[in-house]
Structure formats: C-alpha cells, structure tokens
C-alpha positions in Angstrom: 0.2 0.0 -0.1 3.2 2.4 0.8 4.0 2.1 -2.8 0.9 2.4 -4.7 1.4 5.9 -2.1 4.5 6.7 -3.7 3.7 5.8 -6.7 0.7 7.7 -7.7 2.4 10.4 -5.8 5.2 9.7 -8.4 2.8 9.4 -11.5 1.2 12.8 -9.8 4.3 14.8 -10.0 5.3 13.5 -13.3 2.1 14.7 -14.7 2.5 18.6 -13.1 5.8 18.5 -14.8 4.4 17.6 -18.5 1.4 19.8 -18.2 3.7 22.7 -17.0 6.4 21.5 -20.5 3.1 22.2 -22.4 2.3 24.7 -20.8 5.7 27.0 -20.9 6.6 25.8 -24.5 6.9 29.3 -26.3 4.5 27.9 -29.3 1.3 26.4 -29.8 1.2 22.2 -28.3 -1.8 19.7 -28.0 -1.9 16.7 -27.8 -4.8 14.4 -29.3 -5.4 10.8 -28.5 -5.7 8.0 -31.7 -9.9 9.1 -32.0 -8.4 13.0 -31.8 -10.4 13.9 -29.0 -8.1 16.5 -26.9 -6.1 15.5 -24.3 -4.1 18.2 -23.5 -2.9 21.6 -24.5 -1.4 25.1 -23.7 -2.7 28.8 -23.7 -1.3 29.3 -26.7 -3.0 27.3 -28.7 -6.4 28.4 -27.1 -5.1 31.9 -28.2 -4.6 31.0 -31.8 -8.4 29.5 -32.0 -9.4 32.2 -30.5 -13.2 32.8 -29.6 -14.2 29.1 -31.6 -12.3 27.2 -28.4 -15.0 28.7 -26.3 -17.3 27.8 -28.2 -16.6 24.3 -28.7 -15.6 23.8 -25.4 -18.8 25.2 -24.4 -20.4 23.0 -26.9 -19.1 19.9 -25.6 -19.6 19.7 -21.9 -17.8 17.0 -20.3 -16.6 15.1 -23.0 -13.1 16.0 -25.0 -13.2 18.4 -28.0 -12.5 17.3 -30.9 -10.2 18.4 -33.2 -12.6 18.2 -36.3 -15.3 20.3 -34.3 -12.2 22.6 -33.7 -11.6 22.9 -37.5 -15.0 23.6 -38.8 -15.7 26.5 -35.8 -12.4 27.7 -36.7 -12.6 27.9 -40.4 -16.1 29.0 -40.7 -15.3 32.4 -40.6 -12.6 32.3 -43.2 -13.1 29.6 -45.5 -16.0 30.2 -48.1 -18.6 27.5 -47.7 -18.8 26.2 -51.1 -14.8 24.9 -49.9 -16.0 24.4 -46.3 -16.3 20.8 -46.2 -12.8 20.5 -48.2 -10.6 22.0 -46.2 -11.9 20.5 -43.2 -11.7 16.8 -44.9 -7.7 18.2 -45.4 -7.3 19.1 -42.2 -8.5 16.3 -41.0 -6.5 14.1 -42.9 -3.2 15.7 -42.0 -4.2 15.1 -37.9 -4.1 11.5 -38.7 -1.4 11.1 -41.3 1.0 13.6 -38.9 4.0 12.6 -41.2 6.2 15.5 -39.2 6.9 17.3 -42.3 6.4 21.5 -41.5 3.2 23.1 -42.6 2.5 26.7 -42.6 -0.7 27.7 -41.7 -2.1 31.7 -41.5 -4.4 32.3 -38.7 -6.4 35.5 -38.6 -5.2 38.4 -36.0 -3.3 35.9 -35.2 -0.3 35.5 -37.8 1.7 32.7 -39.5 2.8 29.6 -37.3 4.7 27.0 -38.8 3.2 23.5 -37.6 4.5 20.4 -36.9 3.0 17.0 -36.1 4.1 13.7 -35.2 2.3 10.7 -34.0 3.8 8.8 -30.6 3.6 5.2 -30.5 0.3 4.9 -28.8 -1.5 6.4 -31.4 -1.7 10.4 -30.1 -0.6 13.2 -32.1 1.3 16.0 -30.6 1.5 19.0 -32.4 3.2 22.2 -31.7 3.9 25.3 -33.8 6.4 28.5 -33.8 5.1 31.8 -34.5 6.5 32.9 -37.9 4.8 35.8 -38.6 8.2 38.0 -38.8 10.1 35.2 -41.3 7.0 35.8 -43.7 6.9 39.5 -43.8 10.8 40.1 -44.4 10.2 37.4 -47.1 7.5 39.1 -48.7 9.8 42.6 -48.4 12.8 40.5 -49.8 10.1 39.4 -52.9 9.5 42.3 -53.5 12.9 44.4 -53.0 13.5 41.3 -56.0 10.5 42.2 -57.7 12.0 45.7 -57.9 15.6 45.1 -58.0 14.1 42.9 -61.3 12.0 45.6 -62.9 14.5 48.2 -62.4 17.0 45.8 -64.4 14.6 45.5 -67.2 14.4 49.3 -67.6 17.4 49.7 -67.2 18.1 46.8 -69.7 15.4 48.4 -72.2 16.9 52.1 -71.9 20.7 50.9 -73.1 18.7 49.0 -76.0 17.1 52.7 -77.0 19.7 54.1 -76.3 22.4 52.2 -78.7 19.7 52.3 -81.1 20.2 55.9 -80.8 23.4 56.1 -80.9 24.1 53.7 -84.1 22.2 55.8 -86.3 24.6 58.8 -86.4 27.6 57.1 -85.3 27.3 55.1 -88.8 26.5 58.1 -90.7 29.6 60.1 -89.1 31.8 56.8 -90.1 30.3 56.4 -93.6 31.5 60.0 -94.3 34.6 59.9 -92.8 35.0 56.5 -95.1 33.8 58.6 -97.9 36.1 61.3 -97.3 39.3 59.2 -97.1 38.1 57.0 -100.2 38.3 60.6 -102.2 34.7 60.6 -103.0 34.1 64.0 -103.1 38.1 64.5 -104.1 41.5 64.4 -103.4 42.5 65.4 -100.1 46.2 66.8 -100.4 47.0 68.7 -96.7 48.0 65.4 -94.9 46.8 66.6 -91.3 43.5 66.8 -92.4 43.4 62.7 -93.8 45.4 62.0 -90.2 42.1 63.9 -88.3 39.5 62.1 -90.6 41.2 58.8 -89.9 40.9 59.7 -86.0 37.0 60.5 -86.2 36.9 56.9 -88.1 38.9 55.4 -85.6 37.1 56.7 -83.0 33.6 55.8 -84.3 34.2 52.4 -85.1 34.8 52.2 -81.4 31.8 53.6 -80.5 30.1 51.9 -82.9 31.9 48.2 -80.8 31.2 49.8 -77.4 27.4 50.2 -78.2 26.8 46.8 -79.9 28.7 45.1 -76.4 25.8 47.5 -74.8 23.0 46.6 -77.2 23.7 42.5 -77.0 24.5 43.1 -73.0 20.8 44.8 -72.7 19.4 42.3 -74.4 20.8 39.6 -73.1 19.6 40.6 -69.4 16.2 41.3 -70.7 15.6 38.0 -71.8 15.3 39.3 -75.4 17.8 37.2 -77.2 17.1 34.3 -78.8 19.1 31.6 -80.1 19.0 29.8 -83.6 20.5 26.3 -83.6 22.2 25.1 -86.5 24.3 22.6 -87.2 28.1 23.5 -87.8 31.5 22.1 -87.9 33.5 23.3 -84.2 36.6 23.5 -86.8 35.3 25.7 -88.6 33.7 27.5 -85.5 37.4 28.1 -84.8 39.0 29.0 -87.9 36.6 31.7 -88.4 38.1 33.1 -84.7 41.2 32.3 -85.4 41.1 34.1 -89.1 39.2 37.5 -87.8 41.5 38.0 -84.7 44.8 37.2 -86.6 45.7 40.5 -88.3 45.1 41.8 -84.6 47.6 39.4 -82.7 50.2 39.6 -85.9 49.9 43.6 -85.5 51.4 42.9 -81.5 53.5 39.8 -82.6 51.4 37.2 -80.9 51.3 33.9 -82.5 47.9 32.3 -82.5 47.8 28.0 -82.6 44.8 25.6 -82.2 44.9 21.7 -80.8 42.1 19.7 -81.7 41.7 16.4 -80.6 38.5 13.9 -80.4 36.2 16.8 -81.8 32.9 15.2 -83.1 31.7 16.3 -86.3 29.3 19.0 -85.2 27.4 20.5 -82.5 24.1 22.3 -82.9 24.0 26.0 -81.5 23.8 29.5 -82.2 26.7 29.6 -84.7 27.2 33.6 -84.7 26.4 33.8 -80.6 28.9 31.3 -79.8 30.9 32.4 -82.4 31.2 36.3 -81.1 31.5 34.7 -77.3 35.5 32.9 -78.4 35.9 35.9 -80.2 35.4 38.1 -77.2 37.8 35.7 -75.1 40.3 35.4 -77.4 40.3 39.3 -78.0 41.0 39.4 -74.5 43.4 36.9 -74.5 45.6 38.8 -76.9 44.9 42.1 -75.3 46.4 40.9 -71.8 49.2 39.2 -73.5 52.6 40.2 -73.6 54.1 40.8 -77.3 55.5 37.5 -78.2 53.7 35.2 -76.3 50.6 32.9 -77.8 47.8 32.0 -77.5 46.6 28.6 -77.6 43.2 27.4 -78.6 41.7 23.8 -77.4 38.9 21.7 -78.4 38.1 18.7 -77.6 35.3 16.2 -76.2 35.9 16.2 -72.0 33.2 14.5 -69.4 31.2 14.6 -72.6 30.6 17.9 -72.9 32.1 20.2 -75.5 35.3 21.8 -74.2 37.1 24.9 -75.9 39.9 26.5 -74.0 41.9 29.7 -74.9 44.5 29.5 -72.9 47.6 32.7 -72.8 50.9 33.9 -71.5 49.8 36.9 -70.1 49.6 38.9 -66.7 47.3 36.8 -65.4 44.6 37.3 -62.7 44.8 37.7 -58.8 42.5 35.4 -57.7 40.4 38.0 -55.9 39.6 39.6 -59.0 38.7 35.9 -60.5 35.2 37.0 -60.0 34.8 40.3 -61.2 35.8 40.1 -64.8 32.6 38.1 -65.3 30.8 41.6 -64.4 29.9 44.0 -66.6 32.4 46.9 -66.9 34.9 45.1 -64.2 38.2 46.1 -66.3 41.0 45.0 -63.9 44.8 46.8 -64.1 45.7 47.9 -67.5 48.5 45.1 -69.2 52.1 45.7 -69.9 51.4 47.7 -72.6 49.2 50.5 -71.9 45.2 50.6 -70.9 43.6 48.5 -72.9 40.5 49.7 -75.3 37.0 48.6 -74.8 34.0 49.3 -71.6 35.2 45.7 -70.1 32.1 44.2 -71.5 33.4 41.2 -73.7 33.8 38.0 -71.2 30.3 39.5 -69.6 28.3 38.8 -72.9 30.3 35.7 -73.4 29.3 33.8 -70.6 25.7 35.1 -70.5 26.1 34.0 -74.0 27.3 31.2 -73.0 24.9 30.2 -70.4 22.2 30.7 -73.5 23.3 27.6 -74.5 23.1 25.7 -71.3 27.1 26.0 -71.0 29.6 27.2 -68.5 32.3 29.5 -68.5 35.4 29.4 -65.9 38.3 30.5 -65.6 42.1 29.6 -64.4 44.4 32.2 -63.3 47.2 33.5 -60.9 49.0 36.7 -61.5 52.3 37.0 -63.3 51.1 32.8 -64.9 48.8 33.5 -67.5 44.8 32.9 -67.7 43.0 30.1 -69.2 39.0 30.0 -69.9 36.8 27.1 -70.6 33.8 27.0 -72.2 31.8 23.9 -71.6 28.7 23.2 -73.9 26.3 20.5 -73.1 26.1 17.6 -74.3 22.9 17.3 -75.1 24.8 19.8 -77.5 26.5 16.7 -79.8 26.2 15.9 -82.9 28.2 12.8 -83.6 29.3 11.6 -87.1 
C-alpha cells in the first residue's frame, strides 16, 4: 500500500511536470488521442483558435473537444461555405497522417505559424507550432525588393537597348562620311594632316560603335530578349573563323595563335553567330592582355561528355580575388603590360551570358604573372556525332 501511494505521488508529479512543460513551450502545443479527442493543450493553442476554442468547449460540455469540431468552428468564418467541407477533410487527413512535415498556416489576427505534427507509438498525435509571422513579413519584403530590382534592371536594359539604337544611326553616318572622305569620293585630300584627322574620326567612330554594340548585346541578354537560332556546324569551322578574324590583331601585337583539336565530333547544334561572338570576345581579351612575343592557344576536345573550348594565354594573369569580377559588366581590372587597353570591360560578361544561353558555363583559372585559361563548356546534348 505504501508503494502504491509513492507511485501515485510520482505519477502525479510527472503529470504536473508534463502539463507545465506544455504550458511553458514558446508556441502552441496540443495533444490528441487516437480518436482525435483533445487530451491537453497550452494557453497559446487556445489563443490561436480564439473564440472558436471557447465555443467548441462550451458545446462539448463534459466531453473532450474533437479536432474536427474545432477546425470547423475556426474555419467557418474565413473559408468560403462551398470550400468548407473540403478544407475540413484536408485538415483532418493531415491530422491523422501526422507525417512530421512542417506546414505553414495563417490564423486571422494571430499571424503565421509553422506547424509540425507527429504520431506517438500509442497512437496519440502531438502538434506544436512556431510563430513565423516576422519571417513571412521579411520574406515578403525581400520578394518585393527583388521584384523592384528586377523591374529596375529590365527598365535599365530597355533604356540601354533604345539608346544604343538611337546612337548607332548618327555614328553610322559619321563613319560612312569619314570613309567616303578618305576614299576620295568628294575629291582628293591634299593636306595630310586633314587625312590623319579624318582617320582618327573614323577610328573613334568604329570604336564607339563597337562599344555600343556590346552594350546592346548585354542589354538584350539581361532583358531576356536575345533568342538562339540553332544550327549544326563543325566546331573546327567555328574555331577557324575566329582565328582568321583575330589573326591580323595578333600579328600586329606580335602574338602567336595556335590551335589544338582532339576527339572533336563532326558537328554541334548551337547558335553559330552568338557562340562565335563568345569565342571572339575571349580571344580578343587573351590577345589584349598578353605580352609581345607570347602565344595564345585554342584547345578543343570532348571532355566528360561535354564540348570544351579552352583559350590559354601567357599574359599578366588575374589575382585570385579578382577572378570573379571579370564577369561583371564594366569590371575592368588593372591595365596590361602595354598601355591601358580599349574597351568597357564587357567582352567576358557578354561571352558568359551567351554561353549560358546555350546551357553551358565559363570558368577561369588564372594567377598573377602566370597567364589565364578560360574554359567554355557546352552540354553534351548539343553534340552531333557523325
């Protein structure tokens, strides 16, 4: 009899600790038996359900509160009558499944709560929740800020595209007129100084037109208005065209251009012009940042079931901390060993976006004074084997 009294006292103490633990939990807690009858809950759980909890408790009298009755009373003021029964059925099913997966739910005048329900070995369901209203509000603010930033970026891209078109027209006229003057269409130019000035005008116009074209391409990519026009072509032809176009610039700078191809399939399917532009931008950068008398090598091969186009130079290289900046628009780094190069720092950013449009990726391996390697990888889905 003494043992029974001690056990009863211990059981009572344990029950008190359990009730206090539930009550002190910093969020709503409720325990339902296997028949969905409420066994215990804390004041926060009652507060979340508000007047609905008191109404159901009064109706239940001496009987336990049933989960379905509490859901019905809580939902009828916030759920359309046509959707009420389906809503109740979903809530009851989720209660009985008690998968342990978190669910976010909004309670009017209470806020957002993240609810987790688990089933105990005896069949009871324990549910506890955390107030995430502040988190939801911050997330909504971030979404609004991101939407505003996206809108601003789209507006900026549209502005750049429109301005680029507006600037191209007078520039083409300037370039065309200077070419006509130099070629003698309007008569010979006897003063050599005048010829030099007209040549400077033509060179400046062509340089500015190239920069505007870069801006237009970047604006189109960022605005999502640049479409791909895929066709099948040989990788060797692409590289050959790029080398032939860049060869005069390389020769003028006393830089060699070499190619190495191994295991290249007959063709790939891609947008020839855009992929050519990406390779040309990388080649131009490699030549621009290479010292006189060095070589730039283009390596192409099938690597890990992807097409690899690699451009290696022996130039001044890039500090590790600066590698990420070269893909940022206008992210020009320190000048080369020659005088500061022309350009606005758009070559690599445009190349990166053009390659990504193809589902590919660009990576850079470089170190100051040890040259730079730029890899273009195109997905295997673009390979067309003979």
